[in-house]
N, C-alpha and C positions, 0 to 999 in steps of 0.2 A: 498199571491196572486201572480199569474203569471203576469209578466209585458210585455209590448210591447217594443221590442228593435230593433233598426236599427244598422247594423254593423258599419256604419260610424258615426251616430249621438248619439249613446248610447240609454238610456231610452227615450221613447217618450210617450206622454199622449194619442195619438190617431193615427189611420191610415186612409188613404183615399182609396176609391174604387169607380169605375165608375158604374153608374146605368145601363149602356148598358147590362151588363152581366145578369141581371134579368128583365130588362124593355125594352129590344131591343131598337129600334130607338126612342121610346117615352122618354127614360131616358138617351139616349146617350149624354155623356159629362156632365151630372149632377153628381157631385161628392158628395159622402156621407162620413161622419166621423163616425168612430166606436171607442168607448172608452171601454176598458175592465173594467167591473164593478164588476166582481166576477165569481163565478161558479154556474151552476144550480144544481139541485138535483142529476143529473147523474155525476157531476164532470166536465162537458164540460164548456168551457169558455162562459161567458155571456157578451153581449155587449149592450151599449146604442148607438143608431143610430140617427144621425141628418143629415140634409142636410148641406153641407159645405157652409161657407160664400161665397157670390157672386153667388150662384146658386139658391137662393130663388125665383127670379122673375119667372122663368119657373115653379118652384115647386108649387107656390100658385094656379095654375090653376088645379092641380091634386088632386085626392083623397089621401091625405097625410097619413091617417091611413092605408089604404090598401098597399100603396107602402112602407111605413116604415116596415110593417110586412113582406113584400116580401124581403126587404133589410136585415132584421134580420135573416130570414130563409137562405138567400143566404150566408151571412157572416159566418154562422155556419159551412159551408163546405169549406170556402175559405182557401187555404193554403198559399197564398202570397198576401199582400196588398201593398200600396204605402206609403212611409215615407212622412209626410207633410213638412219636412225640405229639404231633398236632393232629394226626389222623386225616390229613389232606392227602390227595393223590400224589404219587411219586412216579415220574416217568421212568420206566425201566431201561437199562442200557440196551442199545441196539434199536431202540424205537425213537423216532424223531417226533417232536411235538408238532401237531398240525398247525399250519399257518393259516392266516386269514385267506390267502389265495387258494389253499387247499379246500377250505370250507366253501368258497364261492364256486370252485369247479365242481365240487360234490353236489351243491344245490342245483347248478345248471344241468348236470348230468341227470339228476333225479327228476327235474322238471321236464327234460326232454323225454325220459322214459315214461313219465306220466302222460304227457301229451300223446305220445305214440300209442300207449296202451288204451287211452280213452278214445282217441281219434273221433272226437265229437262231430266233426264235419261230415264224416262218412258213416256214422253210426245208424243202425236200423231204428226206425221209429218204435217207440214203446207206447202201447195203448193208443196208437194213432198220432202220437205227438213226437216231434223230433226232440232229442235231449236238450237242445238249446232253447226250446220253447218253454214258456212258463206254463205250468199245469193249470 
């Protein structure tokens, strides 16, 4: 079974994530614990979700069954969560860490889209000035 691992702390039994990402301000600051319990029928990681200790007081007033289902759905697509020990980012199983090559490709693609969108050479003059001319 795939394990949860923090670069600094090594193997960890669970990760933390904030409820704000799927519950907006209703769950802002309410931390959830996700424990890797296996894989589902498709081979995707499967998690057991609980409200983190110290966050139960706010939680008891809510529809827990509904919000735990929302948390489980949210974590299925989460690429990075929080280490409960050092609070650094933990890469979730099924997601690969971006490489320097990925970053360079993303920057090149972004630059190409920006050049195409701006198209400064063919842009219409603004107030009688071409966009490349100094005002």
